[in-house]
C-alpha angles and dihedrals in degrees: 000000000000119000116265123232119252116261128219113171138131117240093234136107089254092053119115123258112270121247118241135303093035133073137176114238122188094183097059099101092107096055140057134011125325121241138163118251136196133162128354137351103244137174103321116191116206119223123214118299092251092059100070095149090056089049091055092048093049094047093047090050094051107033107096136174132206099308097294129092117249136162123250137165131233113228128194111201135146135326103277137122109219138149122217115185134195135173093229142016139048121299126205116238108225124198106205098219101136099224091067098071102116139206131208124256123216092284093053094253117137107243123138126055115246111237102172122032135173118189115190093323112191128172124186125188106194105304093341120098105209096173123024123199096315115182130173143130128222114201125215116286097018124128110210127191112214106208135185142118122280110288094021095121102264097127093041091052091050091050089052092049092051095045091245088129131016122245122243086221135357136037137270124201135188114199087345095307119123103237093210098051097038109016096157092056090047091049090056088065097037134081112193126193108186121199107273090003113210117255131176103249096204093055127082122235089253093051095046092049090051089050094050091045093053090045088056091051096246116164119248096249095044091045092052091051094047093048090054090049098049094043087057094044093049095040094238101137095105093053101031093116099034119105111259090230088068096049125101119248090257093056092045088054089052090052089052090050091049092055090048092057097033096104092044095244124195092226131046125193111189121186112204094326093178098045111137095001126132121243094265092050091047090053090053093050091048091052091049091052090050091050093048091046090068090072107015142058110244135191110187124180124211143146091206107100094197088069095059107073097040094058113014135085092188141018129222112189121197126191128175088354094303129108105242102169136029119173149088120307089247090054090051090052093046114115095009134085095237145353088259091062091051089049090055091049094050093049099038094101137018113284 
């Protein structure tokens, strides 16, 4: 994360607009971490991204208001530089680093950063509504299975989330960044594996990974280390210098997975990663998703129910472009004999 500029502004309507990446937000009382404030906002240094607790402590220690103690909340929303003013009252100081958008736990307390978010996503192709008002949040560290029958809107939703296509209505965010207004910044935190991802058949896995790494602006030393890492993770060492045109579909899928994780993104969106693979290859992909899920946020689409429980913490089910279920795999199975029966129930009639 780049260093943030120092800030020196009064929390008053006459105060100057704040320089990026800070904003004042009066409506933040429902998000973030509570702190006590008194006096002036003055010269706040931002620690590294990984030290969120220290950030909260420093902000709480240095945000002040008018000589009397009041309570305020720190919020962590999207990458914007705005200035909201008011003649009275406490404002919340909001660093715009995207990873600090938070979601509520069961007690209503804001805890985990939101890494994937859909807000009223709608996509219309002519007179056909492919995705209809889809909204959900995926917190950091969660592996989510995105289920639905063929043609339900899974791939379209994933393309909307990655910025591959623009929504007719609604907003998609990756790590708090609007993918339409700042797609490059979102792509830095995102690894995307499209269904049947395009590869250059005359290139080798090693060459194509070098190409994608340079295209992403990765330095030579870091790129070399990451290529070695992903080739190991995706079990590509035996075919690293073999033309992709001569590889099996399973190995091509591994190459696509390797390019998706090459830049070590915080978020992975995987569209049908096991499509067309044999049982041994499917087992390998499932294990890789489990391994990656220890450190990353993953949304993986499938229509194969057997893949859900081995890898996913949560299920999102889409039918006719609408989200019709959001819960744990055990909750989806509750009250029915099998996941297949629940699948039949959810798709028995138009959504």
